[in-house]
NUMAR-938122 format. One record per atom (N, C-alpha, C, CB): x, y, z; residue in three letters. Coordinates in steps of 0.1 Angstrom, whole numbers, padded with zeros to 4 digits, always signed. Glycine has a CB too. Layout:
N
XYZALA;...
This chain:
230
-0041-0041+0256MET;-0041-0027+0250MET;-0054-0025+0243MET;-0029-0026+0240MET;-0059-0013+0244THR;-0071-0009+0237THR;-0068-0006+0223THR;-0078+0003+0244THR;-0079-0005+0215LEU;-0077-0001+0201LEU;-0069+0012+0199LEU;-0090-0001+0193LEU;-0073+0022+0208ASP;-0066+0035+0207ASP;-0051+0033+0210ASP;-0072+0045+0217ASP;-0048+0024+0220ASP;-0034+0022+0223ASP;-0026+0016+0211ASP;-0033+0013+0236ASP;-0033+0006+0205ILE;-0027+0000+0193ILE;-0025+0009+0182ILE;-0035-0012+0189ILE;-0035+0018+0179VAL;-0033+0028+0169VAL;-0022+0037+0171VAL;-0046+0036+0167VAL;-0020+0041+0184GLN;-0009+0050+0188GLN;+0004+0043+0186GLN;-0011+0055+0202GLN;+0005+0030+0189ALA;+0017+0022+0188ALA;+0020+0021+0173ALA;+0016+0008+0194ALA;+0010+0019+0164ILE;+0013+0018+0150ILE;+0018+0032+0145ILE;+0000+0015+0142ILE;+0012+0043+0149GLN;+0017+0056+0145GLN;+0031+0059+0149GLN;+0007+0067+0150GLN;+0035+0053+0161ALA;+0048+0056+0166ALA;+0059+0049+0157ALA;+0050+0050+0180ALA;+0055+0039+0149THR;+0065+0033+0140THR;+0067+0042+0127THR;+0060+0019+0136THR;+0058+0051+0125GLY;+0058+0059+0113GLY;+0047+0054+0103GLY;+0071+0058+0106GLY;+0042+0042+0105LEU;+0031+0037+0096LEU;+0017+0043+0101LEU;+0031+0022+0096LEU;+0007+0040+0094MET;-0006+0045+0096MET;-0016+0033+0098MET;-0011+0055+0085MET;-0025+0034+0108ALA;-0035+0024+0109ALA;-0046+0027+0098ALA;-0042+0025+0124ALA;-0049+0016+0091ARG;-0057+0018+0079ARG;-0070+0010+0080ARG;-0050+0014+0066ARG;-0075+0009+0092GLY;-0088+0002+0094GLY;-0086-0013+0097GLY;-0097+0004+0082GLY;-0097-0020+0098GLY;-0096-0034+0101GLY;-0110-0041+0100GLY;-0090-0036+0115GLY;-0110-0053+0102PHE;-0122-0061+0102PHE;-0120-0074+0110PHE;-0126-0064+0087PHE;-0132-0081+0112HIS;-0131-0093+0120HIS;-0131-0105+0109HIS;-0143-0094+0129HIS;-0120-0112+0108PRO;-0120-0123+0098PRO;-0128-0135+0102PRO;-0105-0127+0096PRO;-0131-0142+0092SER;-0139-0155+0094SER;-0131-0167+0090SER;-0153-0155+0086SER;-0136-0179+0091ALA;-0129-0191+0088ALA;-0126-0191+0073ALA;-0137-0203+0092ALA;-0134-0184+0065GLU;-0133-0184+0050GLU;-0120-0176+0046GLU;-0145-0178+0044GLU;-0115-0168+0055ASP;-0103-0160+0052ASP;-0090-0169+0052ASP;-0102-0149+0061ASP;-0091-0180+0059ARG;-0080-0190+0060ARG;-0067-0184+0064ARG;-0078-0197+0046ARG;-0068-0176+0075LEU;-0056-0170+0081LEU;-0049-0180+0090LEU;-0060-0157+0088LEU;-0036-0179+0091PRO;-0029-0188+0100PRO;-0031-0185+0114PRO;-0014-0187+0097PRO;-0028-0194+0123PRO;-0030-0191+0138PRO;-0020-0181+0143PRO;-0030-0204+0146PRO;-0023-0176+0155LEU;-0013-0167+0161LEU;-0001-0175+0167LEU;-0021-0159+0173LEU;+0009-0168+0171PRO;+0021-0175+0176PRO;+0017-0184+0188PRO;+0031-0165+0181PRO;+0007-0180+0195SER;+0002-0188+0207SER;-0006-0201+0202SER;-0007-0180+0216SER;-0009-0201+0189GLY;-0018-0212+0184GLY;-0032-0208+0184GLY;-0016-0224+0192GLY;-0036-0197+0190ALA;-0050-0192+0190ALA;-0055-0187+0177ALA;-0052-0182+0201ALA;-0067-0186+0175GLU;-0073-0181+0163GLU;-0073-0166+0163GLU;-0088-0186+0161GLU;-0070-0159+0152GLY;-0070-0145+0151GLY;-0085-0140+0150GLY;-0062-0140+0140GLY;-0088-0129+0157ARG;-0102-0124+0157ARG;-0103-0110+0152ARG;-0108-0125+0171ARG;-0092-0103+0151THR;-0092-0090+0145THR;-0080-0088+0136THR;-0092-0079+0156THR;-0082-0083+0124LEU;-0072-0080+0115LEU;-0071-0065+0113LEU;-0073-0087+0101LEU;-0060-0059+0116LEU;-0057-0044+0114LEU;-0047-0042+0103LEU;-0053-0038+0127LEU;-0051-0033+0094LEU;-0042-0030+0082LEU;-0033-0018+0086LEU;-0050-0027+0070LEU;-0020-0019+0082LEU;-0011-0008+0084LEU;-0006-0004+0070LEU;+0001-0013+0093LEU;-0004+0009+0069GLY;+0001+0014+0056GLY;+0006+0028+0056GLY;-0011+0014+0046GLY;+0005+0034+0045MET;+0011+0048+0044MET;+0002+0056+0035MET;+0025+0047+0038MET;+0002+0069+0037ALA;-0005+0079+0029ALA;+0003+0092+0029ALA;-0020+0081+0034ALA;+0005+0097+0018GLY;+0014+0109+0017GLY;+0028+0105+0021GLY;+0009+0120+0027GLY;+0035+0114+0028ARG;+0049+0112+0031ARG;+0053+0108+0045ARG;+0056+0125+0028ARG;+0043+0106+0054GLY;+0046+0103+0068GLY;+0055+0091+0070GLY;+0033+0101+0075GLY;+0051+0080+0064ALA;+0059+0067+0066ALA;+0072+0069+0059ALA;+0051+0055+0061ALA;+0072+0076+0048TRP;+0085+0077+0041TRP;+0095+0085+0049TRP;+0083+0085+0027TRP;+0091+0095+0056ASP;+0100+0103+0065ASP;+0106+0094+0075ASP;+0093+0115+0071ASP;+0098+0085+0081ALA;+0103+0076+0092ALA;+0113+0066+0086ALA;+0091+0069+0098ALA;+0109+0061+0074PHE;+0119+0052+0067PHE;+0132+0059+0064PHE;+0112+0046+0054PHE;+0131+0071+0059ALA;+0143+0079+0054ALA;+0153+0081+0066ALA;+0139+0092+0048ALA;+0148+0081+0078ARG;+0156+0083+0090ARG;+0162+0070+0095ARG;+0149+0090+0101ARG;+0157+0059+0090SER;+0161+0045+0095SER;+0174+0040+0090SER;+0150+0035+0092SER;+0180+0031+0097PRO;+0192+0025+0091PRO;+0190+0017+0079PRO;+0199+0016+0102PRO;+0178+0012+0077GLU;+0175+0004+0065GLU;+0176+0013+0052GLU;+0161-0002+0066GLU;+0174+0026+0053ARG;+0174+0034+0041ARG;+0188+0034+0034ARG;+0171+0049+0045ARG;+0198+0031+0041ALA;+0212+0030+0035ALA;+0214+0017+0027ALA;+0222+0032+0046ALA;+0205+0008+0028GLY;+0206-0005+0021GLY;+0205-0003+0006GLY;+0196-0015+0025GLY;+0210-0012-0002ASP;+0209-0011-0016ASP;+0197-0019-0021ASP;+0222-0017-0023ASP;+0195-0020-0034ALA;+0183-0026-0040ALA;+0182-0041-0036ALA;+0183-0025-0055ALA;+0193-0048-0034ARG;+0192-0062-0031ARG;+0186-0065-0017ARG;+0206-0068-0032ARG;+0187-0055-0008THR;+0182-0057+0005THR;+0167-0053+0006THR;+0190-0049+0015THR;+0161-0047-0004HIS;+0147-0042-0004HIS;+0145-0034+0009HIS;+0137-0055-0004HIS;+0152-0022+0010PRO;+0152-0015+0022PRO;+0139-0011+0028PRO;+0160-0002+0020PRO;+0129-0007+0020LEU;+0116-0003+0025LEU;+0109-0015+0031LEU;+0107+0003+0014LEU;+0110-0027+0025ASP;+0104-0039+0030ASP;+0111-0043+0043ASP;+0105-0051+0020ASP;+0125-0041+0043ALA;+0132-0045+0056ALA;+0128-0036+0067ALA;+0147-0043+0053ALA;+0126-0023+0065TRP;+0122-0014+0075TRP;+0108-0017+0080TRP;+0122+0001+0070TRP;+0099-0020+0071THR;+0085-0024+0074THR;+0085-0037+0083THR;+0077-0026+0062THR;+0093-0046+0078ARG;+0093-0059+0086ARG;+0099-0057+0100ARG;+0102-0069+0078ARG;+0109-0049+0102ARG;+0114-0047+0115ARG;+0104-0040+0124ARG;+0127-0039+0114ARG;+0098-0029+0119ALA;+0089-0021+0127ALA;+0077-0029+0130ALA;+0085-0008+0119ALA;+0071-0036+0121VAL;+0059-0043+0123VAL;+0061-0056+0132VAL;+0052-0047+0110VAL;+0073-0063+0130SER;+0075-0075+0137SER;+0078-0072+0152SER;+0087-0082+0132SER;+0084-0060+0155GLU;+0086-0056+0169GLU;+0073-0053+0175GLU;+0096-0044+0169GLU;+0064-0046+0168LEU;+0051-0043+0174LEU;+0043-0055+0176LEU;+0044-0033+0164LEU;+0043-0065+0166ALA;+0036-0077+0167ALA;+0040-0085+0179ALA;+0037-0085+0154ALA;+0053-0085+0182GLU;+0058-0093+0193GLU;+0053-0087+0206GLU;+0073-0093+0193GLU;+0052-0074+0207ARG;+0047-0068+0219ARG;+0032-0071+0221ARG;+0049-0052+0218ARG;+0025-0072+0210LEU;+0010-0074+0211LEU;+0006-0089+0211LEU;+0004-0067+0199LEU;+0016-0098+0209GLY;+0013-0112+0207GLY;+0005-0115+0195GLY;+0005-0117+0219GLY;+0007-0106+0184ALA;+0000-0107+0172ALA;+0008-0114+0161ALA;-0004-0093+0167ALA;+0002-0117+0150LEU;+0009-0123+0139LEU;+0010-0112+0128LEU;+0001-0136+0133LEU;+0022-0109+0124PRO;+0024-0099+0113PRO;+0023-0106+0099PRO;+0037-0092+0114PRO;+0016-0099+0090LEU;+0014-0104+0076LEU;+0018-0092+0067LEU;-0001-0108+0073LEU;+0026-0095+0057TYR;+0032-0085+0049TYR;+0026-0085+0034TYR;+0047-0086+0049TYR;+0024-0073+0029ALA;+0019-0071+0016ALA;+0029-0075+0005ALA;+0014-0057+0013ALA;+0042-0075+0008PHE;+0052-0078-0002PHE;+0058-0092-0001PHE;+0064-0068+0001PHE;+0052-0101+0007GLU;+0057-0114+0008GLU;+0049-0124+0000GLU;+0058-0119+0023GLU;+0055-0132-0008GLY;+0047-0141-0016GLY;+0056-0145-0028GLY;+0034-0135-0021GLY;+0051-0152-0038PRO;+0037-0157-0039PRO;+0035-0169-0030PRO;+0033-0160-0053PRO;+0023-0172-0026PRO;+0011-0164-0029PRO;+0011-0152-0020PRO;-0002-0172-0027PRO;+0005-0141-0025TYR;+0004-0129-0017TYR;-0009-0128-0010TYR;+0006-0117-0026TYR;-0009-0122+0002TRP;-0022-0119+0009TRP;-0030-0109+0001TRP;-0019-0115+0024TRP;-0043-0111+0001PRO;-0052-0102-0007PRO;-0054-0088-0001PRO;-0065-0109-0009PRO;-0044-0080+0000PHE;-0045-0067+0007PHE;-0055-0058+0000PHE;-0032-0061+0007PHE;-0057-0058-0013GLN;-0067-0050-0019GLN;-0081-0054-0014GLN;-0066-0050-0035GLN;-0083-0066-0014ARG;-0097-0071-0009ARG;-0098-0068+0005ARG;-0098-0086-0012ARG;-0088-0070+0013TRP;-0089-0066+0027TRP;-0091-0051+0029TRP;-0076-0070+0035TRP;-0085-0043+0021GLY;-0086-0028+0022GLY;-0101-0024+0020GLY;-0078-0021+0012GLY;-0108-0031+0010MET;-0122-0027+0007MET;-0131-0032+0019MET;-0126-0033-0006MET;-0126-0041+0027ARG;-0134-0045+0039ARG;-0131-0036+0051ARG;-0132-0059+0042ARG;-0120-0028+0050ALA;-0115-0021+0062ALA;-0118-0006+0061ALA;-0101-0023+0064ALA;-0120+0000+0049GLU;-0122+0014+0048GLU;-0128+0017+0034GLU;-0108+0022+0050GLU;-0132+0029+0032PRO;-0140+0033+0020PRO;-0131+0035+0008PRO;-0148+0045+0022PRO;-0124+0024+0003VAL;-0116+0025-0009VAL;-0124+0017-0020VAL;-0102+0019-0007VAL;-0120+0020-0033ALA;-0126+0014-0044ALA;-0115+0012-0055ALA;-0138+0022-0050ALA;-0118+0003-0064VAL;-0109+0000-0075VAL;-0110+0012-0085VAL;-0111-0014-0082VAL;-0098+0018-0088SER;-0098+0029-0098SER;-0096+0023-0112SER;-0086+0038-0095SER;-0098+0031-0122PRO;-0096+0027-0136PRO;-0081+0021-0138PRO;-0099+0038-0146PRO;-0072+0025-0130LEU;-0058+0020-0131LEU;-0056+0007-0125LEU;-0049+0030-0125LEU;-0067+0002-0118GLY;-0066-0011-0111GLY;-0061-0011-0097GLY;-0056-0020-0119GLY;-0056+0001-0092ILE;-0052+0002-0078ILE;-0063+0009-0071ILE;-0039+0010-0077ILE;-0063+0008-0058LEU;-0074+0013-0050LEU;-0073+0029-0048LEU;-0074+0007-0036LEU;-0084+0035-0049ILE;-0085+0050-0047ILE;-0092+0052-0034ILE;-0092+0057-0059ILE;-0087+0061-0026HIS;-0092+0065-0013HIS;-0099+0079-0015HIS;-0081+0065-0002HIS;-0110+0081-0009PRO;-0117+0094-0011PRO;-0109+0106-0006PRO;-0130+0094-0004PRO;-0100+0104+0003GLU;-0092+0115+0008GLU;-0078+0115+0002GLU;-0091+0115+0024GLU;-0071+0103+0003PHE;-0057+0102-0002PHE;-0056+0100-0017PHE;-0051+0090+0005PHE;-0067+0098-0024GLY;-0066+0095-0038GLY;-0058+0082-0040GLY;-0059+0107-0045GLY;-0048+0083-0049LEU;-0040+0071-0053LEU;-0026+0072-0045LEU;-0037+0071-0068LEU;-0025+0082-0036TRP;-0012+0083-0029TRP;-0012+0076-0016TRP;-0009+0098-0027TRP;-0014+0063-0016HIS;-0014+0055-0004HIS;-0011+0041-0007HIS;-0028+0056+0003HIS;-0008+0033+0003ALA;-0004+0019+0001ALA;-0006+0011+0014ALA;+0010+0018-0005ALA;-0009-0001+0012TYR;-0009-0010+0024TYR;+0005-0017+0025TYR;-0020-0021+0023TYR;+0010-0018+0037ARG;+0023-0024+0038ARG;+0023-0037+0046ARG;+0032-0015+0045ARG;+0014-0038+0056ALA;+0013-0050+0065ALA;+0000-0051+0072ALA;+0025-0049+0075ALA;-0002-0061+0079ALA;-0014-0063+0088ALA;-0010-0070+0101ALA;-0025-0071+0080ALA;-0018-0067+0111LEU;-0016-0074+0124LEU;-0028-0082+0127LEU;-0013-0064+0135LEU;-0026-0095+0129LEU;-0037-0104+0133LEU;-0037-0106+0148LEU;-0036-0118+0125LEU;-0047-0102+0155LEU;-0048-0102+0169LEU;-0058-0112+0174LEU;-0051-0088+0175LEU;-0056-0117+0186GLY;-0065-0127+0192GLY;-0077-0122+0198GLY;-0057-0135+0202GLY;-0077-0109+0202GLU;-0088-0102+0208GLU;-0098-0097+0197GLU;-0084-0091+0218GLU;-0110-0098+0200ARG;-0120-0092+0191ARG;-0123-0078+0195ARG;-0134-0100+0190ARG;-0115-0069+0188LEU;-0116-0055+0192LEU;-0129-0048+0186LEU;-0104-0047+0187LEU;-0134-0039+0193GLU;-0145-0031+0188GLU;-0140-0021+0178GLU;-0153-0024+0200GLU;-0144-0023+0166LEU;-0138-0014+0155LEU;-0149-0003+0152LEU;-0135-0022+0143LEU;-0144+0009+0149PRO;-0153+0020+0145PRO;-0160+0017+0132PRO;-0146+0033+0145PRO;-0172+0020+0131ALA;-0180+0018+0119ALA;-0176+0028+0109ALA;-0195+0018+0121ALA;-0176+0025+0096TRP;-0173+0035+0085TRP;-0184+0033+0075TRP;-0159+0033+0079TRP;-0188+0044+0069GLU;-0199+0044+0059GLU;-0193+0043+0045GLU;-0207+0057+0060GLU;-0199+0034+0037PRO;-0194+0033+0023PRO;-0196+0046+0016PRO;-0202+0022+0016PRO;-0186+0050+0008ARG;-0187+0062+0000ARG;-0185+0059-0014ARG;-0176+0072+0005ARG;-0192+0067-0023ALA;-0190+0065-0037ALA;-0176+0068-0041ALA;-0200+0074-0045ALA;-0171+0060-0051SER;-0158+0062-0056SER;-0157+0075-0062SER;-0154+0051-0065SER;-0146+0083-0060PRO;-0145+0096-0067PRO;-0144+0094-0082PRO;-0132+0103-0062PRO;-0140+0082-0087CYS;-0139+0080-0101CYS;-0153+0080-0108CYS;-0133+0066-0104CYS;-0163+0078-0100GLU;-0177+0078-0106GLU;-0181+0091-0111GLU;-0187+0072-0096GLU;-0176+0102-0105SER;-0180+0115-0109SER;-0168+0123-0115SER;-0185+0123-0097SER;-0158+0116-0119CYS;-0146+0122-0125CYS;-0148+0124-0140CYS;-0133+0114-0123CYS;-0149+0137-0144ALA;-0151+0140-0158ALA;-0139+0137-0166ALA;-0155+0155-0160ALA;-0140+0129-0176GLY;-0130+0126-0186GLY;-0120+0116-0182GLY;-0123+0138-0189GLY;-0119+0112-0169ARG;-0110+0103-0163ARG;-0096+0105-0169ARG;-0114+0088-0166ARG;-0089+0116-0166PRO;-0076+0119-0172PRO;-0065+0108-0170PRO;-0071+0132-0167PRO;-0067+0100-0160CYS;-0057+0090-0157CYS;-0056+0080-0169CYS;-0061+0082-0144CYS;-0066+0078-0176LEU;-0066+0068-0187LEU;-0060+0074-0200LEU;-0080+0064-0191LEU;-0058+0087-0201SER;-0052+0092-0213SER;-0038+0098-0210SER;-0061+0103-0219SER;-0033+0098-0198ALA;-0020+0104-0195ALA;-0008+0096-0197ALA;-0020+0108-0180ALA;-0010+0082-0198CYS;+0002+0074-0200CYS;+0008+0075-0214CYS;-0002+0059-0197CYS;+0021+0078-0215PRO;+0027+0080-0228PRO;+0025+0068-0238PRO;+0041+0083-0227PRO;+0024+0056-0232VAL;+0023+0044-0241VAL;+0009+0037-0240VAL;+0034+0034-0237VAL;+0000+0044-0234GLY;-0014+0039-0233GLY;-0015+0026-0226GLY;-0020+0037-0247GLY;-0007+0024-0215ALA;-0007+0011-0208ALA;-0020+0008-0200ALA;+0005+0011-0198ALA;-0028+0018-0198PHE;-0040+0016-0190PHE;-0052+0018-0199PHE;-0041+0026-0178PHE;-0061+0008-0200THR;-0072+0008-0209THR;-0085+0010-0201THR;-0073-0005-0216THR;-0085+0010-0188GLY;-0097+0011-0180GLY;-0102-0003-0176GLY;-0108+0017-0188GLY;-0098-0013-0183SER;-0101-0027-0179SER;-0089-0036-0178SER;-0110-0033-0190SER;-0077-0031-0182SER;-0065-0039-0180SER;-0053-0029-0180SER;-0063-0048-0192SER;-0042-0035-0175TYR;-0029-0028-0174TYR;-0019-0036-0182TYR;-0025-0026-0159TYR;-0014-0030-0193ARG;-0004-0036-0201ARG;+0010-0033-0195ARG;-0004-0031-0216ARG;+0013-0041-0185VAL;+0025-0039-0176VAL;+0038-0039-0184VAL;+0025-0049-0165VAL;+0039-0048-0194GLU;+0051-0049-0202GLU;+0053-0037-0211GLU;+0051-0062-0210GLU;+0042-0031-0216ASP;+0044-0019-0223ASP;+0049-0008-0214ASP;+0030-0014-0229ASP;+0044-0007-0202CYS;+0049+0003-0193CYS;+0064+0000-0189CYS;+0041+0002-0180CYS;+0067-0012-0186ALA;+0081-0015-0183ALA;+0091-0012-0194ALA;+0082-0030-0178ALA;+0087-0016-0206ALA;+0096-0013-0218ALA;+0098+0002-0220ALA;+0089-0019-0231ALA;+0088+0010-0217HIS;+0089+0024-0218HIS;+0099+0030-0208HIS;+0075+0031-0217HIS;+0098+0024-0196LEU;+0107+0029-0185LEU;+0121+0025-0188LEU;+0102+0023-0172LEU;+0124+0014-0195ARG;+0137+0010-0198ARG;+0143+0019-0209ARG;+0138-0005-0202ARG;+0135+0026-0217ALA;+0140+0033-0229ALA;+0143+0048-0225ALA;+0129+0033-0240ALA;+0151+0055-0233PRO;+0154+0069-0230PRO;+0141+0077-0228PRO;+0163+0075-0240PRO;+0131+0074-0236ALA;+0118+0082-0236ALA;+0111+0081-0222ALA;+0109+0077-0247ALA;+0115+0071-0214GLY;+0108+0069-0201GLY;+0115+0077-0190GLY;+0108+0055-0198GLY;+0125+0085-0193ALA;+0133+0092-0183ALA;+0124+0101-0174ALA;+0144+0100-0189ALA;+0114+0108-0181MET;+0105+0117-0173MET;+0097+0109-0163MET;+0097+0125-0183MET;+0092+0097-0168CYS;+0084+0089-0158CYS;+0092+0084-0147CYS;+0077+0077-0166CYS;+0104+0080-0150MET;+0113+0075-0139MET;+0116+0087-0129MET;+0126+0070-0145MET;+0118+0099-0134GLU;+0121+0110-0125GLU;+0109+0116-0118GLU;+0128+0121-0134GLU;+0098+0117-0125GLU;+0086+0124-0119GLU;+0075+0115-0116GLU;+0082+0134-0129GLU;+0076+0102-0119GLY;+0065+0093-0115GLY;+0056+0089-0126GLY;+0058+0098-0104GLY;+0047+0080-0123CYS;+0037+0075-0133CYS;+0028+0087-0137CYS;+0029+0064-0127CYS;+0027+0089-0150ARG;+0019+0100-0155ARG;+0004+0098-0152ARG;+0021+0102-0170ARG;+0000+0085-0153ALA;-0014+0082-0151ALA;-0018+0084-0137ALA;-0017+0067-0155ALA;-0010+0080-0127ARG;-0013+0082-0113ARG;-0013+0097-0110ARG;-0002+0075-0104ARG;-0004+0104-0116ASP;-0002+0119-0113ASP;-0014+0127-0119ASP;+0011+0124-0118ASP;-0021+0121-0129ALA;-0032+0128-0135ALA;-0044+0129-0127ALA;-0035+0123-0149ALA;-0045+0120-0117CYS;-0057+0119-0108CYS;-0058+0132-0100CYS;-0057+0107-0099CYS;-0070+0139-0100PRO;-0071+0151-0092PRO;-0074+0149-0077PRO;-0082+0159-0098PRO;-0076+0137-0073VAL;-0080+0134-0059VAL;-0068+0133-0050VAL;-0089+0121-0058VAL;-0068+0139-0039GLY;-0058+0137-0029GLY;-0044+0143-0032GLY;-0056+0123-0026GLY;-0044+0154-0040ARG;-0032+0160-0044ARG;-0022+0164-0033ARG;-0034+0172-0053ARG;-0028+0168-0022THR;-0020+0172-0010THR;-0012+0160-0004THR;-0028+0179+0000THR;-0016+0148-0008TYR;-0009+0136-0003TYR;+0001+0131-0013TYR;-0019+0125+0001TYR;+0004+0138-0024ARG;+0013+0133-0034ARG;+0027+0130-0027ARG;+0015+0144-0045ARG;+0033+0119-0031TYR;+0046+0115-0025TYR;+0056+0126-0029TYR;+0050+0102-0030TYR;+0066+0128-0020PRO;+0078+0136-0023PRO;+0086+0130-0034PRO;+0086+0139-0011PRO;+0094+0139-0041ALA;+0101+0135-0053ALA;+0110+0123-0050ALA;+0109+0146-0058ALA;+0117+0123-0039GLU;+0126+0112-0036GLU;+0119+0099-0034GLU;+0134+0115-0022GLU;+0107+0099-0028GLN;+0099+0087-0027GLN;+0094+0082-0040GLN;+0087+0089-0017GLN;+0090+0091-0049ILE;+0085+0087-0062ILE;+0096+0080-0070ILE;+0080+0100-0070ILE;+0108+0086-0070ARG;+0119+0080-0077ARG;+0123+0066-0071ARG;+0132+0089-0076ARG;+0122+0065-0058PHE;+0125+0052-0052PHE;+0115+0041-0057PHE;+0124+0054-0036PHE;+0102+0045-0057HIS;+0092+0035-0061HIS;+0094+0032-0076HIS;+0078+0040-0058HIS;+0096+0042-0084MET;+0098+0039-0099MET;+0110+0030-0101MET;+0100+0052-0106MET;+0121+0032-0094LYS;+0133+0023-0096LYS;+0130+0009-0091LYS;+0145+0029-0088LYS;+0122+0008-0080ALA;+0119-0005-0075ALA;+0110-0013-0085ALA;+0112-0004-0061ALA;+0101-0005-0091PHE;+0092-0012-0100PHE;+0100-0017-0113PHE;+0081-0002-0105PHE;+0109-0008-0118ARG;+0116-0012-0129ARG;+0125-0024-0126ARG;+0125+0000-0134ARG;+0132-0024-0114ARG;+0140-0036-0111ARG;+0132-0048-0110ARG;+0147-0033-0098ARG;+0120-0047-0104ALA;+0111-0059-0103ALA;+0107-0064-0117ALA;+0098-0055-0095ALA;+0104-0055-0126ARG;+0100-0060-0140ARG;+0113-0066-0147ARG;+0094-0048-0148ARG;+0124-0060-0145ASP;+0136-0065-0151ASP;+0139-0079-0146ASP;+0149-0056-0148ASP;+0136-0082-0133GLY;+0138-0095-0127GLY;+0128-0105-0132GLY;+0138-0094-0113GLY;+0116-0100-0136ALA;+0105-0109-0141ALA;+0106-0112-0155ALA;+0092-0102-0138ALA;+0115-0104-0163SER;+0115-0106-0177SER;+0127-0116-0181SER;+0118-0093-0184SER;
């Protein structure tokens, strides 16, 4: 399959092709199912609501929190595609240790670390995520992309840093337990219903803002994860 064929196959799952790169031995990636060395790593993810709509139509959506339905959907969609391609699937949600998807993202497309610690995309803003990767044995010719300045560099006032009700983001750190405690309290109801105030304050990529149902899903998943970690 050509790169275009693979991109179309990724899009057919509901996920989005998010660039790729040619890994080296220093990346310490596992071998392919055939035992061969992987020569191209393609990232798969979501931006806006496209992948959410595909997930919402899937049988996994009916699962409860214990089944991690979005992860289950991603695993099924990507594993089926990987089998067709003879590729090795790698998932952003499996670990520890976790694969360095943020570092991979910065090698695959023009994203940068935002003051919130998550990656900002010049078009999607903060409304995107990496879900998985495909390691392929063929060295595919990947389109070149030009580095772009982070939108945060020219953002006046950086409203993301002042929007959090409990000041969980300092610009150099994220006080995750302060955030989690707020979400557990009655005062956190608005954040649980409408999403992270800091993320929502970013002016970049507003047209890709997640739909309300997706925002509530992610907020509940985050709170459950923190409850399990405490």
